[in-house]
N, C-alpha and C positions, 0 to 999 in steps of 0.2 A: 182348359188350356193350361199347360204347365210352364212356370217361369222359374229360372234358377239364378241366384246371385252368389258370388264367392267373395269374401272379405277377410283380409288379414288384420287381426286386431293389433298385433305388435310384431316388430321385426324379430324380437327375441322370444316372446311368448309363442308366437307362430301357431296360434290356435285357429284352425280352419273352421269357419262357420258356414254351413250350407243352409240357406233358406229355401225350402221347397214348399211352394204354395199350391196345394191341390185344390183348395177352396178357401173361402174367406176365413174359416175358423181353424185352419191347420196350424200346428205348432212347429217352430224351427227344430231341426235335428243338428246337434253339435257333436262333431267328431274331433278328438284330440290327436295331434301328431305324436307318435311314439318313438320315432327314430329321426336322428339328424346325421348329417354327413360332414366330414372334415376334408377339405381339399387344400393342398399346399402348392405354392410356387416358390422356387428358391432362386434368388438373384445373387450372383456371386458364388463363392465356394464355402459350403458349410452343410451341416446336417441338422435335421429337426425331428422332434418327437412331439406327439405320439404318431402312430401309423395312420396312413390314410384309411378312410373307410367310414362305416356307419356306427353310431353309438346310440344308446338309450338316451332319450331326452332327459335333461336335468342331471346327467352324469357329471361328476367332477373329474376334470382331466388336467394333468400337468403338461404344460407346453414347455419345451426346452429347445434352445438353439445353440449349437456348438460350431464355432468357426474352425475351418481348416487352417493349417499353418500358413502364415502370411496374410491372413484375413482377420477381421473382427466383426462381431455381430453389431449391426447398427439399430435395426428396429423391425417390428412387425407392422405390416399394413393389412387392412381389412376390417379392423375394429372401427367403431365410431371415431376414435382418436388413435393415432399411431402409438405403439407401446415400445419402450426401450429396454424393458427387463428381458434378460436372456431366459429366465425361468420364472414361471408363474402358474397359478392354478386358476382354472376358469370353469364355470358351470355352463354346460351346453344347453341352450334353449332354442337354437336355430341352426341351420346349416351355416358353416363357416368356409369362406374362401379367403385364405390368408397368403400373404407373400412375406417370406423371411428374407431380409436384405442383409447381405454380408459385403463389406467393403474391404478393399486391399489396404493393408497397413503400409503407409508410405516408407520409403527408405529413410532411415534415421542416421544422423551423424554420430560419431563415437562419443560426443559430449552428452547425448541424451540417454539418461539412465532409467527414467520412468516416463511412459507416454500413454495416456488414456485419452484417445481421440474423442470419445463421447462426452467427456467432462471438462476438457480444457477450454479456456477462453481462446478463440481463434486468432486474436490479434498478435502480430509480431512484437518482440521485445527489443527495445533500444538498450543495448548493453554497453556499459561504460567501464572500461578497464581502469583500475585505480592507478592514478599517476602515470598512465601510459600515454601513448601518442596516437591512439586510435579509438574509435567506437564503431559499433555496427548494429544494424537492424537485422534481427534474426527471427525466422519463423519457428514454429514449435517442433519442426523436424530437425532443427539445427542448421538449416541452410541460411547462409548470410545473403540477405536481399540487397543490402547496401553497406558500404564500408566508407568511413571517413578517416583519413590519415592526416596528421597535423605535423607541422614543423617543430612545435614545442610541446613539452609535456603538460598534461592536464593538471590543474590545481584542484581538482576533484569534480565539481558539478558541471554538467553539460546537458543542454536541453534543445529539443527541436521545437520550432515555431510553426504554426499552421501554414504559413506561406512557403515553407520549405527552408527557411533560414535556420541558422544554428547559432546558439550563444553559449559560451562556456567560460569557465575560469581556468586560466593557464598560468604556468609557472614563469615568473620573470627571469630573465637571464642572470641578473645579479641582484641578490637580496642582502640586506644588512643583518638580518637574523632570520631564523626559520624554525618551525616545529612541524610535526607530521600534519599533512593536509594543507601546507602553505601553497599560495598561488601568486597573487601579485597583480595580474592583469586580466580584465574581462575583454573578450573579443566576440564580435558578431560577424558571421559570414552569411552572405546572401545565398539564394538557392543555387547559384553557379559556383559556390564555394570561394567567392572572392571576399576578402576582408573589407568590411564597410564601416566598422566602428570598433574602437577599443578605448579602454579607460584603465589607467594604472594607479594602484595604491601601493606604493613600494618606496619607502624612504627610511631614514634612520629610526623613526619612531612609529611607523605604521606599516602594516602589511595585510593585504586582503587574503582571506583564506577560506577554504572548504566550500562555501555555498553562496548562492545569490537567489533572489526571487524577483520575478517580473510582476509588477503591480498592474491592476486593471487599467491605470492611466498611462502605462508604458514606461513608467520610471522603474529603476532597478534598485532593489535593496541589496546591500553588500555587507558581508561580515568582515570585520577588521580587528586585528590585534593592535593594541595601543601600548606602547612601551613607556615605562616610568623608571626613573633612576632609583637607586637605593635610598637616597635622601628624600625623594618624593614619597616613596613607599612608607618610610618612617613617619612622614607627616600625615599619611593616611591612617596611621595606627597599625601598620603591618608588624607582626611579631617575629617575622623571619629576617633573613639578611639577603642582600643582593637586589638587583633590579627585578621588576615584576611586569607581567604582560596581562592586561585586562581587555575585556571585550567592548567593542562599540559597533553600532550599525549605522550605516549612512544610506541615504536615498539620493540617487543620482538621476538627473534629467538628461537622458542621452542626446537630446536635441541641442543642448548647449554645454554639456559636461559640468553643470553646476550641481553642488550639493544643496538640496532643497530642505533636507531634514536630517537630524542625527540624534541618536540616543547613545549615551556613554555610561557604562556600568560604574565608572568612578564617581559619578554624581549621586549614586544611590547606595553607598556603602554604609555599613555599621561594623563596629568592632568593640570588644569588651576587654581589650588589652591595655590601652593607654587612656587613662581617664581624663587627661588634659586636652585630648583632641576633640574637636566639635562633633565628630560622628560617634562618640562613645555612647554606649547604651547596652541595655540587656537584650541579648539576641532574641530571646523567645517573645519579647514584647513588640518586636518590629519584624514580623515575617515578610512585610513588603520591602524590606531592605536586604542587602546582600552582605553576608558575613565575610569580610575580607580574609579572615584567618581560618576559614573552614578547612582549607588545604595548605599544607606546607610542602610544596613541590620544589625540588632543588633547582630546576631550570627556570623557575619563575612563571611558567605558563599555568596560572592558578585555576583558570576556569575551563579552558579548552572547549568553547562552543564549537559545534560541528555541523549544525544544520538549522535552518529557519524556514518558516512558512507564514504566509499572510492569511489571517482569518478575516475575510471581507465582511462577514455577517456581523462581527463584533468590533471591527477595526482594531485588531490586535496582531502583534507579531509573536509567534510561538517559537521560542528559541530552545534548542536542545543543548544543554550545558553538560558535557560529558563528565568532567571531573567533579561536578556537583551531583551527578546522577539525577537530574531533574529537568523539568520544562519550566521556563520562565515565560509568563504572558506579559508582554510589554505594550503599553498603550501607544497608539499611533495617531490619536485624534488631536493632539496638541502640537503647537509649533515648537521649534527647537528650544526657544527660551523657556517656555513653560515646561518642556520635557526635562529640563535640567533641574527643576524643582521637585517637590513631593508629588506633583501631578504625574511625573514620569517614573515613580516607583513601580514596582511590580504589581500588576493588576491581580495576578494570581500566580501560584507555583504549585507543582505537584510532582510526585515520584520519590522524593527523599526528604521527609520532614526533619531528619537529623540536621539539615543545613540551617534550620532556625530553632534548634534545640527543642524540638517537639518529640514526644515519645510515641507518636502515631506510627503505624506500620510503614516501613520502607518497602517499596515494590520495584524500584529501579536500581540496577547495579551496572552503570554505564548505559548509554543510550544513543541512538542515531536515527536520523531521518524522520523528523516530525512532519506530518502532512495531513491535510484535510481531504476527505473522500470527495471526489468530484465526478467520477465516471459511472457510479452505480446508484441509480435513483433511490433504492430502498434504504441505503445507508448514507445518503448524501449528507455532507457536513459533519459526519463523525470524524474522530481524530485517531490516527494510527501512529504507532511508534515501535521501533525495533529496540528491544531491551537486550543488551549484549549478554548479561548474565555472568559477570565476572565472579560472583560469589560462589556459584556451584558449577561453573563451566557448562551451562546450558542456556541457550538464548530463548527468548519468547517474543511473540508479537502481540501487542495489546491494542484493543479498540475501545475507545471511550466516547461517551456522549457528554457534551457540556451543557450547562444551564443556558437559557436564552441570553442571560446577562449576568456577569460576575458582580457580586456585591463589592462596593468600594471599601467597606470596613472589613479589615482582615478577620475580625472576631466573628464575622458572619460568613466567612468562606466555607464552602462545602466541597467535598471531593468530587471530581468528575466520576461518572458512573461507568464501571467496567462492564461492557456488554459482550465482548468476545475476546478470546485469546487462543493462541496456538503455541505449542512447544513440542519438542521431540528430543529424544536422547541423542540423536545424531545432528541436531541443529546447534551449532555453537561457533561463533566468531567473536573474539575478544575485541575486535576493532571493526571499523567500517560498517557496512550492512544497511539494509533498509527494507521497506515494504510498501506496497500500494494495493488498493482495492481495484480489481479489474471490472470491466463493464458487465460481465456475467455473474458477478458476486463472489468469484474466487479471489484469493489474495496471492499476489506475487511477492515472494520473499527473496531478497538478495542476502545470501550468507557470504559475507565478504571474502572469506578465505576458501570458499568452495565453489559457489556459483549461484544457481537460482532454483527455488522451489515454487510450485503452484499448488495451493491447497483449497479445497472446497469449504463452504460454510460449515459442513459437517466434519471438517478436519481430515478429510481424505487427501493424501498426496497423489496428485494426478499428473504431475510433470516435474522432472528434475533435469537440470543442466549442470554438468560438472566441467568447469574450465581448467585451464592450465596456468592461471595467474590469479590475482586478487581483483575484486570488483568493488566499485563505488556504490552504484545503485542500478536499478532497472526501471525504465519508464515504458508506458504504452500510449500510443497515439491513434485511437480508433478513427 
């Protein structure tokens, strides 16, 4: 009696083994498949190679998909995993039944200059016009999904909150002094766009400006210029003339409008100009102090901080100080009284060692938008900064990792580790600008005088948006 069994050893080896048992001592006869077939289906509009038909097994075949006008190639289906490469070489070991999928390119607005639908992050961008009276949520085709119009001009930063509320810094109607990026009043609008809270810092000696940060406890950090008369400046050891404006940070409890904490740069100065002043010293020996005379700027805006972010992991405030071209790490763990003392000196600083008379390499030449990565798990807690590049008229985006804890003794400070950077000959804005890490690992760059770029980890530009105004920053809310 004859029995026959057929068994496929592997989907790709496709060796057909036929066991024929004529009697108990019979041996199996193994036959190898010599030809394989390729069959295609096309979804959408496009063309594929090679031709349909049969091929010798183990042949090397180049597969290529070419999209018709108005379409782009998305992926091949039929392999164990979908493949996105338009062209690749494959060894034929079995019959293939493939589907080449082509998708229509959506209609793009005139602002979109580069659009790579396969590599962009799909989330819309919250676009903030610099000093304007509106902001909008825009998808990657350039379509405005939502628009917010305001009765007053923005004083720069504006953020959406998870519940649909919006909080921003706006320009006060009447200010006693001002510089670029001035604001004066923080406003919060509920999801129905009704004003539900505001807080103003605008008087003869103080003015809120540029940026704010919402802390995990709901309090708000606010950046403030503090005005000092020429007489006060001289008493600080200032080597110039006229009044000066220094930085301070306040923390506001929005439930009762109380200031629960503050840090003032004036409490942490050093100078080597006037030896009879108590803050006199050798600059290089006190990197944790701020050299009052590093800049001699005619209008007295000596520091011009333009952005801050809170590092919850280390309980630090990271302050972008534009005219010092560096980042100051400010301790947040002490109360206001202790913060006035040496406890409130800089925990760390980097970007421009010239500010404390060090000969180490300077890497920042003006900077904006310090921020901690929060949306991308693989680079979570890394630090991003937009370096404007005033030295050579070319901007860069830098990504750093920090040590788990900064050493308290400045002699033991070590530089953050640079782990990624991006620059391009066409990327330059002398002012404004910013960058964030997107959920898919790409980086969104706001080139303040142009618009927005999206670049991959491999530095491929996959999206560009060119606006007709200047821009503060861009945010994403997945």
